[in-house]
VOGU-619293 format. One line per 4 residues: their letters; for each residue x, y, z of N, C-alpha, C, O, CB. Coordinates in steps of 0.1 Angstrom, whole numbers, plus 5000, padded with zeros to 4 digits. Glycine has a CB too. Example, Ala and Ser with C-alpha at 12.3 -4.5 7.8 and 13.67 -1.06 7.14 Angstrom:
BEGIN
as> 5132/4943/5078/5123/4955/5078/5132/4967/5078/5142/4967/5085/5113/4955/5090; 5128/4978/5071/5137/4989/5071/5129/5000/5079/5134/5011/5080/5141/4994/5057
END
This chain:
BEGIN
mgvq> 2644/2466/9842/2632/2459/9845/2633/2453/9859/2623/2447/9864/2630/2448/9835; 2644/2455/9866/2645/2450/9879/2648/2435/9880/2646/2429/9891/2633/2452/9887; 2653/2429/9870/2656/2415/9870/2671/2413/9868/2677/2419/9859/2648/2407/9858; 2677/2405/9876/2692/2402/9875/2694/2391/9865/2686/2382/9864/2697/2399/9889
pdel> 2706/2392/9858/2709/2381/9848/2708/2367/9853/2703/2358/9846/2722/2383/9842; 2712/2365/9866/2711/2351/9871/2697/2346/9874/2695/2335/9877/2720/2350/9884; 2687/2356/9873/2673/2352/9875/2666/2348/9862/2655/2343/9862/2666/2364/9882; 2673/2351/9851/2667/2348/9838/2669/2334/9834/2679/2327/9838/2673/2358/9828
rgli> 2660/2329/9825/2662/2315/9820/2657/2316/9805/2650/2325/9801/2654/2304/9828; 2661/2307/9797/2657/2307/9783/2668/2309/9774/2679/2305/9777/2646/2317/9781; 2665/2316/9763/2675/2319/9753/2682/2332/9757/2676/2343/9755/2669/2320/9739; 2694/2331/9761/2702/2343/9766/2716/2342/9760/2722/2331/9761/2702/2344/9782
gnea> 2721/2353/9755/2735/2353/9750/2736/2362/9738/2728/2369/9734/2739/2339/9748; 2748/2360/9732/2751/2367/9720/2745/2360/9708/2738/2350/9709/2766/2369/9718; 2747/2365/9696/2741/2359/9684/2745/2345/9682/2736/2336/9679/2746/2367/9671; 2757/2341/9684/2762/2327/9682/2755/2318/9693/2751/2307/9690/2777/2326/9684
dlrn> 2754/2323/9705/2747/2316/9716/2732/2313/9712/2727/2302/9713/2748/2323/9729; 2725/2323/9707/2711/2322/9703/2710/2312/9691/2701/2303/9692/2706/2335/9699; 2718/2313/9681/2718/2304/9670/2720/2289/9674/2713/2280/9670/2728/2307/9659; 2730/2287/9683/2733/2274/9688/2721/2268/9696/2718/2256/9695/2746/2274/9697
rvad> 2715/2276/9705/2704/2271/9713/2692/2268/9704/2685/2258/9706/2700/2281/9723; 2689/2276/9694/2678/2273/9685/2681/2261/9677/2672/2253/9675/2676/2285/9675; 2694/2259/9673/2697/2247/9666/2696/2234/9675/2691/2224/9670/2712/2248/9661; 2699/2236/9687/2696/2225/9697/2682/2221/9697/2678/2209/9697/2701/2228/9711
feea> 2673/2231/9698/2659/2228/9698/2654/2222/9685/2646/2212/9685/2651/2241/9700; 2659/2227/9674/2656/2221/9661/2660/2206/9660/2652/2198/9655/2662/2228/9649; 2672/2203/9665/2677/2189/9665/2668/2180/9674/2667/2168/9671/2691/2189/9669; 2662/2186/9684/2654/2178/9693/2639/2177/9687/2631/2170/9693/2653/2185/9707
gver> 2637/2183/9676/2624/2182/9669/2614/2193/9672/2603/2192/9668/2618/2169/9674; 2619/2204/9678/2610/2215/9681/2608/2222/9668/2617/2225/9660/2617/2225/9692; 2595/2225/9665/2591/2232/9653/2587/2247/9655/2586/2254/9645/2580/2225/9646; 2585/2250/9667/2580/2264/9670/2585/2269/9684/2585/2261/9693/2564/2264/9670
iyie> 2589/2281/9684/2594/2287/9697/2585/2299/9700/2583/2308/9691/2609/2291/9696; 2580/2300/9712/2572/2311/9716/2581/2321/9724/2589/2316/9732/2560/2307/9724; 2579/2333/9721/2588/2343/9728/2579/2352/9737/2569/2357/9733/2595/2352/9718; 2583/2354/9749/2576/2362/9759/2583/2376/9758/2595/2377/9761/2576/2357/9773
ildl> 2576/2386/9755/2581/2400/9755/2578/2406/9768/2566/2409/9772/2575/2408/9743; 2588/2409/9776/2587/2415/9789/2586/2430/9789/2579/2436/9798/2598/2411/9798; 2592/2437/9779/2592/2451/9779/2586/2456/9765/2594/2457/9756/2606/2457/9781; 2573/2458/9765/2567/2462/9752/2571/2476/9747/2568/2480/9736/2552/2461/9753
adld> 2577/2484/9756/2581/2497/9752/2595/2497/9745/2599/2507/9739/2582/2506/9764; 2602/2485/9745/2615/2484/9739/2616/2471/9732/2618/2460/9737/2626/2485/9749; 2613/2471/9719/2612/2459/9711/2625/2456/9703/2626/2447/9695/2601/2459/9701; 2636/2464/9706/2649/2462/9699/2654/2448/9702/2660/2442/9693/2659/2472/9704
hldy> 2652/2442/9714/2657/2429/9717/2650/2418/9708/2656/2408/9705/2655/2426/9732; 2637/2421/9704/2630/2411/9695/2636/2412/9681/2638/2401/9675/2615/2414/9695; 2639/2424/9677/2646/2425/9664/2660/2419/9664/2664/2412/9654/2647/2440/9660; 2667/2420/9675/2681/2414/9676/2679/2399/9675/2687/2393/9668/2687/2419/9690
fana> 2670/2393/9683/2668/2379/9683/2665/2374/9669/2671/2364/9664/2657/2375/9692; 2655/2381/9662/2651/2376/9648/2663/2377/9639/2665/2368/9631/2640/2385/9643; 2671/2387/9639/2682/2389/9631/2693/2378/9634/2700/2373/9625/2688/2403/9631; 2695/2375/9647/2705/2366/9651/2702/2352/9646/2711/2345/9642/2706/2366/9666
irr> 2690/2347/9647/2687/2334/9643/2685/2332/9628/2685/2321/9623/2674/2329/9651; 2683/2343/9621/2681/2342/9606/2695/2339/9599/2695/2334/9588/2675/2355/9601; 2706/2343/9605/2719/2342/9599/2724/2328/9598/2734/2325/9592/2729/2350/9605
END
């Protein structure tokens, strides 16, 4: 997509990183997270995210 990792912000990392960040948001009182899908031709990353935070 032409974006370098250091240009990204938000929820980035492996499954444990994602779970920990979502837990941080929950502890802060966040009830909803909106996800921006940058590559609609490849939704595998959305499935990965959903599976990571469900565990």
